[in-house]
LOZAPA-859510 format. One line per field, with one value per residue: residue number from 0; residue in one letter; x, y, z of N, C-alpha, C in turn. Coordinates in steps of 0.05 Angstrom, whole numbers, plus 5000, padded with zeros to 4 digits. Each point is the difference from the previous one (the first is absolute). Layout:
N
pos	[NUM, ...]
code	[a, ...]
n_u	[X, ...]
n_v	[Y, ...]
n_w	[Z, ...]
ca_u	[X, ...]
ca_v	[Y, ...]
ca_w	[Z, ...]
c_u	[X, ...]
c_v	[Y, ...]
c_w	[Z, ...]
END
This chain:
305
pos	[0, 1, 2, 3, 4, 5, 6, 7, 8, 9, 10, 11, 12, 13, 14, 15, 16, 17, 18, 19, 20, 21, 22, 23, 24, 25, 26, 27, 28, 29, 30, 31, 32, 33, 34, 35, 36, 37, 38, 39, 40, 41, 42, 43, 44, 45, 46, 47, 48, 49, 50, 51, 52, 53, 54, 55, 56, 57, 58, 59, 60, 61, 62, 63, 64, 65, 66, 67, 68, 69, 70, 71, 72, 73, 74, 75, 76, 77, 78, 79, 80, 81, 82, 83, 84, 85, 86, 87, 88, 89, 90, 91, 92, 93, 94, 95, 96, 97, 98, 99, 100, 101, 102, 103, 104, 105, 106, 107, 108, 109, 110, 111, 112, 113, 114, 115, 116, 117, 118, 119, 120, 121, 122, 123, 124, 125, 126, 127, 128, 129, 130, 131, 132, 133, 134, 135, 136, 137, 138, 139, 140, 141, 142, 143, 144, 145, 146, 147, 148, 149, 150, 151, 152, 153, 154, 155, 156, 157, 158, 159, 160, 161, 162, 163, 164, 165, 166, 167, 168, 169, 170, 171, 172, 173, 174, 175, 176, 177, 178, 179, 180, 181, 182, 183, 184, 185, 186, 187, 188, 189, 190, 191, 192, 193, 194, 195, 196, 197, 198, 199, 200, 201, 202, 203, 204, 205, 206, 207, 208, 209, 210, 211, 212, 213, 214, 215, 216, 217, 218, 219, 220, 221, 222, 223, 224, 225, 226, 227, 228, 229, 230, 231, 232, 233, 234, 235, 236, 237, 238, 239, 240, 241, 242, 243, 244, 245, 246, 247, 248, 249, 250, 251, 252, 253, 254, 255, 256, 257, 258, 259, 260, 261, 262, 263, 264, 265, 266, 267, 268, 269, 270, 271, 272, 273, 274, 275, 276, 277, 278, 279, 280, 281, 282, 283, 284, 285, 286, 287, 288, 289, 290, 291, 292, 293, 294, 295, 296, 297, 298, 299, 300, 301, 302, 303, 304]
code	[m, s, l, k, l, t, i, l, g, c, h, s, a, t, p, r, i, s, a, h, p, t, a, q, l, l, e, i, k, n, h, l, f, l, i, d, c, g, e, g, t, q, v, q, l, r, k, y, k, a, k, f, s, k, i, k, r, i, f, i, s, h, l, h, g, d, h, v, f, g, l, i, g, l, v, s, t, f, r, l, l, n, h, e, m, e, l, h, i, y, g, p, k, g, i, k, e, l, i, t, t, q, l, r, l, s, n, s, y, t, s, y, p, i, i, f, h, e, l, e, s, n, k, s, e, l, i, f, e, d, k, k, v, e, v, f, t, i, p, l, d, h, r, i, y, t, n, g, f, l, f, r, e, k, i, g, e, r, k, l, n, m, k, a, i, s, k, f, s, e, i, e, i, c, d, y, q, n, l, k, n, g, r, d, f, k, l, n, n, g, k, i, l, p, n, k, e, l, t, l, p, p, p, r, p, l, s, y, a, f, c, s, d, t, t, f, k, p, d, i, v, p, t, i, k, n, v, d, l, l, y, h, e, a, t, f, l, k, d, r, e, d, l, a, i, t, t, k, h, s, t, a, e, q, a, a, k, i, a, k, l, a, d, v, s, e, l, i, i, g, h, y, s, g, r, y, n, n, l, n, d, f, q, s, e, a, q, q, i, f, p, k, t, t, l, a, i, e, g, k, i, i, e, v, n]
n_u	[4929, 5016, 4987, 5022, 4984, 5023, 4984, 5019, 4986, 4983, 5017, 4988, 5016, 4998, 5024, 4987, 5001, 4975, 5012, 5004, 5016, 4990, 4996, 5003, 4997, 5004, 4990, 5010, 4993, 5008, 4985, 5018, 4978, 5016, 4977, 5012, 5013, 4979, 5004, 5022, 4998, 5027, 4993, 4980, 5017, 5017, 4982, 4993, 5026, 5001, 5004, 5019, 5013, 4975, 5006, 4990, 4975, 5003, 4975, 5007, 4979, 5013, 5009, 4976, 5009, 4974, 5010, 5020, 4996, 4988, 4998, 5011, 4986, 4979, 5004, 5005, 4979, 4989, 5013, 4992, 4979, 5018, 4979, 4996, 4975, 4992, 4997, 4976, 5000, 4974, 5000, 4989, 5000, 5025, 4991, 5010, 4993, 4976, 5003, 5008, 4985, 4982, 5002, 5000, 4982, 4991, 5010, 4975, 5016, 4980, 5003, 4974, 4991, 4993, 4979, 5000, 4974, 5007, 4979, 4987, 4991, 4980, 5010, 4983, 5022, 5009, 5008, 4988, 5013, 4993, 5008, 5002, 5012, 4981, 5013, 4977, 5004, 4991, 4997, 5009, 4984, 5025, 5012, 5013, 5017, 4979, 5009, 4979, 4997, 4997, 4999, 5007, 4990, 5018, 4986, 4998, 5016, 4991, 4981, 5017, 4984, 5013, 4975, 4998, 5022, 4993, 4980, 5021, 5009, 4992, 4984, 5023, 5017, 5015, 4975, 5004, 5024, 5001, 4990, 5018, 5015, 4982, 5020, 4989, 4990, 5020, 4981, 5012, 4974, 5011, 4986, 4986, 5013, 4976, 5014, 4977, 5005, 5023, 4990, 5005, 4981, 5017, 5012, 4978, 5011, 5017, 4988, 5018, 4983, 5021, 4981, 5022, 5012, 4974, 4991, 4974, 5006, 4975, 5016, 5008, 4974, 5001, 5020, 4984, 4984, 4984, 5017, 5017, 5020, 4986, 5023, 4983, 5015, 4998, 5011, 4976, 4983, 4975, 5003, 5022, 4979, 4995, 5010, 4985, 4981, 5004, 5003, 4979, 4984, 4995, 4974, 4993, 4981, 5018, 5017, 4979, 4995, 5026, 5001, 4978, 5009, 5023, 4980, 5015, 5017, 5021, 4993, 5024, 4995, 5014, 5024, 4993, 4985, 5020, 4982, 5000, 4985, 4976, 5018, 4986, 5002, 5025, 5003, 4988, 5014, 5022, 4995, 4992, 5021, 5022, 4983, 5012, 5000, 5027, 5009, 5016, 5014, 5020, 5013, 4979, 4992, 4998, 4987, 5005, 4983]
n_v	[4987, 4992, 4993, 4991, 4987, 4994, 4983, 5010, 5016, 4988, 4988, 5000, 5016, 4976, 5000, 4986, 4973, 5002, 5016, 5015, 5016, 5024, 4997, 5020, 4992, 5026, 4991, 5024, 5003, 4975, 5005, 4992, 5004, 4999, 4988, 5011, 4992, 4984, 4986, 4993, 5026, 5000, 4982, 5016, 5020, 4983, 4992, 5026, 4995, 5016, 5020, 4991, 4998, 4993, 4990, 5023, 4993, 5004, 4993, 5011, 4987, 4983, 5005, 4989, 4980, 4994, 5025, 4995, 4978, 4999, 5026, 4996, 4978, 5014, 5020, 4982, 4987, 5024, 5003, 4976, 5012, 5015, 5005, 5016, 4997, 5025, 4995, 5007, 5008, 4997, 5013, 4992, 5023, 4993, 4998, 5024, 5007, 4989, 5008, 5025, 4999, 4985, 5017, 5020, 4988, 4994, 5025, 5006, 5021, 5013, 4988, 5004, 5023, 5004, 5008, 5010, 4995, 5014, 4987, 5023, 5007, 5013, 5013, 4994, 4989, 5014, 4974, 4994, 5010, 4990, 4997, 4977, 5003, 5001, 5004, 4995, 5012, 4980, 5022, 4981, 4984, 4996, 4980, 5000, 5019, 5002, 4993, 5004, 4989, 5023, 4980, 5021, 4988, 5012, 5019, 4980, 4993, 5017, 4985, 4992, 5015, 4977, 4992, 5018, 4992, 4976, 5016, 5005, 5002, 5024, 4983, 5005, 4980, 5020, 5001, 4974, 5006, 5021, 4983, 4982, 5022, 4997, 5003, 5022, 4996, 5015, 5000, 4994, 4995, 4994, 4980, 5003, 4978, 5001, 5000, 5006, 5013, 5002, 5002, 4981, 5001, 5008, 4977, 4992, 5020, 4981, 4989, 5000, 4993, 5003, 4988, 5004, 4991, 4999, 5018, 4995, 5011, 5006, 5016, 4975, 4999, 5026, 4990, 4980, 5021, 4980, 4990, 4990, 5002, 4990, 5001, 4987, 5005, 4974, 5008, 5011, 4981, 5006, 4973, 5010, 5015, 4988, 4978, 5004, 5007, 4979, 4985, 5016, 4980, 4987, 4999, 4976, 5001, 5009, 4981, 4983, 5010, 5000, 4976, 4995, 5012, 4987, 4983, 4982, 4992, 4996, 4982, 5002, 4979, 5007, 4991, 4975, 5001, 4989, 5014, 5006, 4979, 5011, 5005, 4981, 4998, 5008, 4984, 4981, 5006, 5004, 4977, 4998, 5015, 4987, 4992, 5021, 4981, 5001, 4976, 5013, 4988, 4989, 5015, 5011, 5001, 5025, 4999, 5026, 4997]
n_w	[4657, 5020, 5022, 5011, 5017, 5012, 5012, 5015, 5016, 5016, 5017, 5023, 5014, 5014, 4987, 4982, 4999, 5004, 5017, 4979, 5014, 5004, 4974, 4983, 4976, 4994, 4977, 4994, 4974, 4998, 5022, 5018, 5013, 5022, 5009, 5021, 5022, 5005, 5022, 4986, 4997, 5005, 5018, 5007, 4999, 5011, 5018, 4999, 4999, 5021, 4984, 5017, 4977, 4997, 5024, 4996, 5006, 5026, 5004, 5023, 5007, 5015, 5024, 4998, 5015, 5001, 5001, 5017, 5015, 4976, 5008, 5024, 5000, 4990, 5017, 5018, 4992, 4998, 5023, 5008, 4990, 5013, 5015, 4979, 4992, 5002, 5026, 4992, 5025, 4999, 5022, 5023, 5012, 4998, 4976, 4997, 5024, 4995, 4975, 5003, 5022, 4987, 4981, 5017, 5016, 4976, 4999, 4992, 5000, 4987, 4976, 5006, 4990, 5026, 4987, 5025, 4997, 5022, 5008, 5004, 4976, 5012, 4979, 4981, 4991, 4980, 4997, 4977, 4980, 4977, 4975, 5013, 5024, 5018, 5023, 5013, 5023, 5015, 5015, 5016, 5014, 5009, 5013, 4977, 4994, 4983, 4976, 4985, 4975, 4986, 4982, 4985, 4978, 4986, 4990, 4983, 4980, 4982, 4990, 4982, 4986, 4994, 5004, 5020, 5012, 4991, 5007, 5016, 4975, 5008, 5012, 5010, 5000, 4990, 4990, 5000, 5009, 4983, 4983, 5007, 4998, 4980, 4983, 4991, 4975, 4991, 4982, 4977, 4996, 5024, 4991, 5022, 5003, 5013, 5022, 5010, 4976, 5012, 5024, 5017, 5019, 5019, 5006, 5013, 5016, 5009, 5021, 5021, 5019, 5016, 5015, 5012, 5022, 5006, 5017, 5003, 4975, 5001, 5015, 4995, 5001, 5005, 5015, 5006, 4998, 4992, 5019, 4982, 5019, 5020, 5013, 5016, 5021, 5007, 5023, 5005, 5008, 4993, 5004, 4991, 4995, 5023, 4989, 4979, 5017, 5017, 4979, 4995, 4996, 4978, 4997, 4991, 5017, 5017, 4992, 5000, 5024, 5005, 4990, 5014, 5022, 4995, 4996, 5012, 4981, 5016, 5018, 5011, 5014, 5022, 5008, 4993, 5021, 5014, 5013, 4974, 4996, 4998, 4981, 4990, 5027, 4996, 4979, 5013, 5022, 4986, 4987, 5025, 5001, 4992, 4981, 4989, 5018, 5001, 5005, 5016, 4982, 5014, 4984, 5011, 4975, 5005, 4976, 4995, 4980]
ca_u	[5016, 4990, 5012, 5003, 5007, 5006, 5000, 5023, 4992, 4974, 4990, 5010, 5016, 5022, 5002, 4997, 5007, 4982, 4988, 5022, 4991, 4993, 5018, 4987, 5016, 4983, 5011, 4983, 5014, 5028, 5012, 4996, 5000, 4995, 4984, 5004, 5021, 5000, 5021, 4999, 4992, 5018, 4995, 4975, 5007, 5013, 4980, 4983, 5018, 5002, 5026, 5010, 5013, 4980, 4988, 5015, 4985, 4986, 4982, 4994, 4977, 5006, 5023, 4995, 5018, 4988, 5000, 5026, 5023, 5014, 5014, 5029, 5010, 4999, 5020, 5026, 5002, 5006, 5029, 5012, 4993, 5014, 4982, 5015, 4982, 4988, 4976, 4984, 4983, 4981, 4989, 4998, 5024, 5012, 5007, 5029, 5014, 4996, 5016, 5028, 5011, 5005, 5022, 5024, 5008, 5008, 5021, 4990, 4992, 4994, 5017, 4983, 4988, 4973, 4987, 4977, 4980, 4986, 4973, 4989, 4976, 4974, 4983, 5009, 5020, 5013, 5027, 5015, 4988, 5016, 4982, 4979, 4986, 5002, 4994, 4992, 4995, 4973, 5004, 4983, 4998, 5008, 5012, 5023, 4997, 4996, 4989, 4995, 5012, 4984, 5016, 4982, 5013, 4994, 4987, 5020, 4999, 4977, 5006, 4998, 4979, 5014, 4981, 4996, 5026, 5007, 4987, 5016, 5028, 5019, 5007, 5022, 5006, 5013, 4979, 4983, 5003, 4985, 4972, 4996, 5001, 4976, 5002, 4986, 5019, 4995, 5006, 5014, 4981, 4993, 4978, 5008, 4986, 4999, 5013, 4980, 4992, 5023, 5008, 4980, 5007, 5019, 4987, 4993, 5020, 4992, 5008, 4999, 5003, 5008, 4994, 5012, 4987, 4986, 4973, 4981, 5007, 4986, 5010, 5019, 4984, 5006, 5026, 5000, 4975, 4999, 5024, 4994, 5005, 5006, 5006, 4995, 5004, 4976, 5012, 4979, 4972, 4984, 4996, 5022, 5004, 5011, 5030, 5008, 5001, 5022, 5026, 4999, 4998, 4973, 4986, 4994, 4976, 5008, 5015, 4980, 4986, 5018, 5000, 4974, 5000, 5019, 4991, 5023, 4991, 5005, 5011, 5015, 5004, 5021, 5010, 4983, 5009, 5005, 4979, 4980, 5008, 4986, 5002, 4976, 4982, 5006, 4988, 4971, 4992, 5004, 4983, 4973, 4999, 5013, 5002, 5025, 5021, 5016, 5019, 5029, 5012, 5027, 5004, 4978, 5006, 4976, 5006, 4980, 5006]
ca_v	[5002, 4984, 5001, 4973, 4998, 4973, 4997, 4984, 4993, 5013, 4993, 5018, 4990, 4980, 4984, 4971, 4986, 5008, 5026, 5020, 5027, 5018, 5009, 5000, 5010, 5014, 5008, 5021, 5018, 4992, 5001, 4976, 5011, 4981, 5013, 4986, 4980, 4983, 4980, 4980, 5011, 4994, 4972, 5001, 5013, 4979, 4980, 5009, 5008, 5028, 5010, 5017, 5023, 5021, 5013, 5025, 5016, 4983, 5017, 4987, 5013, 5006, 4985, 4974, 4979, 4985, 5017, 5012, 4984, 4988, 5020, 5000, 4977, 5006, 5021, 4986, 4983, 5017, 5004, 4975, 4997, 5022, 5021, 5025, 5023, 5011, 4988, 5020, 4987, 5019, 4989, 5018, 5010, 4979, 4977, 5002, 4991, 4971, 4986, 5007, 4988, 4972, 4999, 5008, 4981, 4975, 5008, 4991, 5023, 4993, 5011, 5017, 5021, 4997, 5026, 4997, 5021, 4996, 5013, 5006, 5016, 4987, 5007, 4987, 5016, 4988, 4992, 4993, 5002, 5004, 5006, 4979, 4991, 5015, 4985, 5017, 4986, 4999, 4998, 4980, 5002, 4975, 5005, 5017, 5016, 4982, 5010, 4985, 5013, 5001, 5000, 5009, 5007, 5026, 4998, 4994, 5013, 4993, 4979, 5009, 4989, 4997, 5002, 5028, 5012, 4991, 5017, 5024, 4992, 5019, 4991, 4980, 4985, 5018, 5016, 4983, 5005, 5024, 4992, 4985, 5020, 5016, 5024, 5001, 4999, 5021, 4992, 5020, 5021, 5016, 4988, 4986, 4975, 4997, 4975, 4979, 4987, 4983, 4982, 4988, 5006, 4981, 4981, 5010, 4994, 4980, 5007, 4979, 5010, 4980, 5009, 4982, 4998, 5024, 4997, 5010, 5028, 5010, 5025, 4995, 4995, 5019, 4995, 4975, 4999, 4990, 4986, 4975, 4977, 5008, 4980, 5010, 4979, 4989, 4982, 4985, 5000, 5019, 4989, 5010, 5028, 5011, 4998, 5018, 5026, 5000, 4998, 5019, 4986, 5001, 4975, 4997, 5017, 5028, 5004, 5002, 5026, 5019, 4996, 5010, 5029, 5012, 4991, 4988, 4979, 4973, 5000, 4977, 5001, 4982, 5004, 4984, 4990, 4971, 4987, 4990, 4978, 5001, 5027, 5006, 5015, 5028, 5009, 4999, 5023, 5024, 5001, 5008, 5029, 5007, 4975, 4997, 4996, 4975, 4995, 4999, 4974, 5000, 4991, 5009, 5023, 5015, 5019, 5019, 5009]
ca_w	[5024, 5021, 5026, 5009, 5029, 5010, 5029, 5010, 5027, 5005, 5027, 5021, 5022, 4998, 4975, 5002, 4975, 4979, 5006, 4999, 5006, 4977, 4979, 4974, 4978, 4981, 4974, 4989, 4982, 4999, 5027, 5017, 5027, 5022, 5020, 5026, 4997, 5023, 5001, 4979, 4974, 4977, 4992, 4984, 4975, 4984, 4994, 4978, 4978, 4996, 4993, 5021, 4989, 4991, 5024, 5006, 5020, 5020, 5016, 5026, 5012, 5028, 5010, 5014, 4988, 4978, 4976, 4995, 5009, 4977, 4984, 5003, 4985, 4972, 4995, 5000, 4976, 4977, 5000, 4991, 4971, 4987, 4992, 4998, 4998, 5024, 5010, 5015, 5020, 5010, 5024, 5023, 5013, 5016, 4983, 4994, 5024, 5002, 4981, 5001, 5025, 4995, 4981, 5015, 5020, 4987, 4981, 4974, 4984, 4973, 4980, 4984, 5017, 5009, 5005, 5017, 5000, 5025, 5000, 5026, 4997, 5004, 4977, 4976, 4985, 4977, 5009, 4976, 4974, 4976, 4978, 4996, 5024, 5025, 5024, 5023, 5025, 5011, 5029, 5013, 5030, 5012, 5026, 4995, 4975, 4978, 4975, 4976, 4977, 4976, 4976, 4978, 4974, 4988, 4974, 4980, 4974, 4983, 4980, 4972, 4984, 4974, 4978, 4994, 4993, 4973, 4980, 4996, 4994, 5013, 5027, 4998, 5025, 5019, 5013, 5017, 5029, 5006, 5001, 5025, 5022, 5000, 4983, 4974, 4977, 4980, 4972, 4985, 4991, 5023, 5014, 5025, 5006, 5029, 5009, 5006, 4975, 4991, 5022, 5017, 5028, 5012, 5018, 5026, 5020, 5020, 5027, 5020, 5027, 5019, 5027, 5019, 5026, 5008, 5009, 4980, 4997, 4976, 4988, 4978, 4975, 4978, 4989, 4984, 4984, 4972, 4991, 4987, 5017, 5028, 5021, 5027, 5020, 5013, 5018, 5015, 4992, 5017, 5026, 5018, 4996, 5024, 4997, 4979, 5013, 5019, 4986, 4977, 4974, 4987, 4994, 4971, 4995, 4999, 4975, 4979, 5002, 4988, 4971, 4990, 5003, 4981, 4973, 4986, 4981, 5012, 5027, 5009, 5029, 5010, 5027, 5016, 5026, 5001, 5016, 4981, 4982, 4974, 4989, 4984, 5016, 4996, 4974, 5002, 5016, 4984, 4976, 5008, 4996, 4975, 4986, 4985, 5019, 4997, 5022, 4995, 5005, 4991, 4972, 4983, 4983, 4992, 4979, 4991, 4973]
c_u	[4988, 5015, 5000, 5010, 5004, 5000, 5022, 4993, 4975, 4989, 5012, 5018, 5021, 5000, 4997, 5006, 4983, 4986, 5022, 4989, 5000, 5024, 4986, 5019, 4981, 5015, 4981, 5018, 5031, 5015, 4994, 5003, 4996, 4986, 5000, 5019, 5002, 5022, 4996, 4992, 5018, 4997, 4975, 5006, 5013, 4980, 4983, 5015, 5000, 5029, 5010, 5011, 4981, 4987, 5018, 4987, 4983, 4984, 4991, 4978, 5005, 5021, 4994, 5014, 4988, 4998, 5028, 5023, 5015, 5018, 5030, 5012, 5001, 5021, 5028, 5003, 5005, 5030, 5014, 4995, 5014, 4981, 5015, 4983, 4990, 4976, 4985, 4981, 4982, 4987, 4999, 5027, 5011, 5009, 5030, 5017, 4998, 5018, 5029, 5014, 5007, 5024, 5026, 5009, 5009, 5022, 4993, 4991, 4997, 5020, 4985, 4987, 4971, 4989, 4975, 4982, 4982, 4974, 4991, 4974, 4975, 4980, 5011, 5019, 5012, 5028, 5018, 4985, 5021, 4980, 4977, 4983, 5003, 4990, 4994, 4997, 4970, 5003, 4979, 5001, 5006, 5014, 5025, 4995, 5000, 4989, 4993, 5013, 4981, 5018, 4982, 5016, 4993, 4987, 5022, 4996, 4974, 5009, 4995, 4976, 5010, 4981, 4996, 5026, 5007, 4988, 5016, 5029, 5020, 5008, 5020, 5005, 5012, 4980, 4984, 5002, 4985, 4970, 4994, 4999, 4976, 5000, 4983, 5021, 4992, 5008, 5014, 4983, 4990, 4977, 5010, 4982, 5000, 5012, 4979, 4990, 5022, 5008, 4976, 5008, 5020, 4985, 4994, 5021, 4989, 5011, 4997, 5005, 5006, 4995, 5008, 4985, 4987, 4973, 4981, 5002, 4987, 5011, 5022, 4985, 5006, 5026, 5000, 4976, 5005, 5025, 4991, 5002, 5008, 5007, 4995, 5002, 4973, 5009, 4980, 4974, 4985, 4994, 5021, 5005, 5012, 5031, 5010, 5003, 5024, 5028, 5003, 5004, 4972, 4989, 4995, 4976, 5008, 5016, 4981, 4985, 5017, 5000, 4974, 4998, 5017, 4993, 5024, 4990, 5003, 5014, 5015, 5003, 5021, 5008, 4984, 5012, 5002, 4979, 4978, 5011, 4989, 5000, 4975, 4979, 5005, 4987, 4970, 4989, 5002, 4980, 4971, 4997, 5013, 5006, 5026, 5024, 5014, 5019, 5029, 5011, 5028, 5003, 4978, 5009, 4973, 5009, 4976, 5008, 4983]
c_v	[4983, 5005, 4972, 4999, 4971, 5000, 4982, 4989, 5015, 4994, 5019, 4986, 4979, 4985, 4970, 4988, 5010, 5027, 5021, 5028, 5018, 5007, 4998, 5011, 5011, 5008, 5020, 5019, 4995, 5004, 4974, 5010, 4977, 5016, 4982, 4976, 4983, 4979, 4979, 5011, 4993, 4971, 4999, 5012, 4979, 4980, 5008, 5014, 5030, 5008, 5020, 5027, 5022, 5014, 5024, 5017, 4981, 5018, 4983, 5015, 5008, 4980, 4977, 4978, 4986, 5016, 5009, 4981, 4986, 5020, 4999, 4976, 5005, 5020, 4986, 4982, 5016, 5005, 4975, 4996, 5022, 5022, 5027, 5025, 5009, 4984, 5020, 4985, 5022, 4987, 5020, 5010, 4979, 4977, 5002, 4990, 4970, 4985, 5005, 4989, 4971, 4996, 5006, 4979, 4974, 5005, 4991, 5024, 4993, 5014, 5018, 5020, 4993, 5028, 4996, 5025, 4995, 5017, 5005, 5017, 4984, 5007, 4985, 5018, 4984, 4994, 4991, 5006, 5002, 5005, 4981, 4994, 5021, 4984, 5019, 4982, 5000, 4998, 4982, 5003, 4973, 5007, 5016, 5015, 4982, 5014, 4977, 5015, 4998, 5003, 5006, 5007, 5029, 4996, 4997, 5015, 4992, 4979, 5011, 4986, 4998, 5002, 5029, 5013, 4993, 5017, 5025, 4993, 5018, 4991, 4977, 4987, 5019, 5018, 4984, 5007, 5025, 4994, 4985, 5019, 5018, 5025, 4997, 4998, 5021, 4991, 5023, 5023, 5017, 4989, 4985, 4975, 4995, 4972, 4978, 4986, 4980, 4980, 4990, 5006, 4979, 4981, 5013, 4993, 4981, 5009, 4977, 5013, 4977, 5012, 4979, 5002, 5026, 4992, 5011, 5030, 5012, 5025, 4995, 4998, 5021, 4995, 4976, 4998, 4990, 4986, 4973, 4976, 5010, 4975, 5013, 4977, 4992, 4979, 4982, 4999, 5017, 4988, 5008, 5030, 5014, 4999, 5019, 5029, 5003, 5001, 5019, 4986, 5002, 4972, 4999, 5018, 5029, 5007, 5003, 5026, 5022, 4998, 5011, 5030, 5013, 4993, 4990, 4978, 4972, 5003, 4974, 5003, 4980, 5008, 4985, 4992, 4970, 4985, 4989, 4979, 5001, 5029, 5007, 5015, 5030, 5010, 5001, 5025, 5026, 5002, 5006, 5030, 5008, 4975, 4995, 4999, 4974, 4998, 5002, 4972, 5000, 4989, 5010, 5024, 5013, 5020, 5017, 5010, 5025]
c_w	[5022, 5026, 5011, 5029, 5007, 5030, 5009, 5028, 5008, 5028, 5021, 5020, 4992, 4973, 5006, 4973, 4977, 5004, 5003, 5007, 4976, 4983, 4973, 4979, 4979, 4975, 4988, 4984, 5000, 5026, 5014, 5029, 5020, 5022, 5025, 4995, 5026, 4999, 4978, 4973, 4978, 4991, 4982, 4973, 4981, 4992, 4976, 4978, 4994, 4994, 5021, 4988, 4992, 5024, 5008, 5022, 5017, 5018, 5025, 5015, 5029, 5010, 5018, 4984, 4976, 4974, 4992, 5006, 4977, 4985, 5003, 4984, 4970, 4992, 4999, 4976, 4975, 4998, 4989, 4970, 4984, 4989, 5000, 5000, 5027, 5008, 5018, 5019, 5012, 5025, 5023, 5010, 5019, 4983, 4992, 5023, 5002, 4982, 5003, 5025, 4996, 4980, 5014, 5019, 4987, 4980, 4972, 4983, 4971, 4981, 4981, 5018, 5007, 5007, 5016, 4998, 5024, 5001, 5028, 4999, 5005, 4979, 4975, 4985, 4977, 5008, 4977, 4975, 4978, 4978, 4997, 5025, 5022, 5023, 5023, 5025, 5006, 5030, 5012, 5030, 5012, 5026, 4998, 4974, 4976, 4976, 4982, 4977, 4976, 4976, 4977, 4975, 4992, 4973, 4979, 4974, 4986, 4980, 4972, 4986, 4972, 4976, 4992, 4990, 4971, 4978, 4993, 4996, 5013, 5028, 4998, 5027, 5021, 5015, 5021, 5030, 5008, 5001, 5026, 5024, 5000, 4983, 4975, 4978, 4980, 4972, 4986, 4991, 5024, 5016, 5025, 5003, 5030, 5008, 5004, 4974, 4990, 5021, 5015, 5029, 5011, 5018, 5027, 5020, 5021, 5027, 5019, 5028, 5019, 5028, 5020, 5026, 5008, 5013, 4979, 4999, 4975, 4988, 4980, 4973, 4979, 4986, 4981, 4982, 4972, 4991, 4987, 5018, 5028, 5016, 5027, 5020, 5012, 5019, 5014, 4985, 5020, 5027, 5020, 4994, 5025, 5000, 4979, 5011, 5018, 4986, 4977, 4974, 4989, 4997, 4969, 4993, 4998, 4975, 4976, 5000, 4988, 4970, 4987, 5000, 4978, 4971, 4984, 4981, 5012, 5027, 5005, 5031, 5009, 5028, 5021, 5027, 4999, 5016, 4982, 4982, 4972, 4989, 4984, 5016, 4997, 4974, 5002, 5015, 4984, 4977, 5006, 4995, 4974, 4985, 4986, 5019, 4995, 5023, 4990, 5008, 4989, 4971, 4981, 4984, 4991, 4979, 4994, 4973, 4993]
END
């Protein structure tokens, strides 16, 4: 199994030719989740050959323009593409008004249903789950109400140990699913074969935490503890920590401290301020504390197996 993250945009504030605002595409357990939708996101989706038809759930961290101004365009494009399935949008309270007002004033109502899931809790909560994946909010501290999101696979089926199974002719193909579900097998003579002797453990569930705009907030650590992949904003270097405090953003050093405290496997940093020309300085600063740090760059794909 694998988790695949595509960076569509990773810069802060104003879009530029080579600097797109925040948007990410996450593939996990046959889901395709869009995370944030800054201006120009649908162009980036086309550039990196994403399948629009597979995007059924969009997660918006907060209502600042560089994280949401591309959403109305994408919603409208879905209509032009004859999208028919429900589109679920998770975001702060007010996101429904933001989108529906634009649709109403432009007389561009969609031909498909949009289900809004408006968030307002300051505690981590489960906002989506099915048999394969669950998604939790990560309450953050920014100038307006903001959440990050934790995407976590559920424990899958056990794997068949065909070498062991082949020793027992009574075990047929029709029994395989019960074995995958963890059941023991009863032979005709009444003997019970423990499931662990016929199967192998399922793959370890993978996890991804997206921490959008936020000030340094160590109390999120228990929520993101031991995740395989963490994205944490790093708008400034430590030389402008004063600005980070004023604008409620983080530095590369602070993002690395969160990654270290949470004992994550890998850190991605992004949301760079346009006042910096050399992004490698962000990586260097973070790696002083957390060596397994990589830079978010448009078009970059990170896979966890």
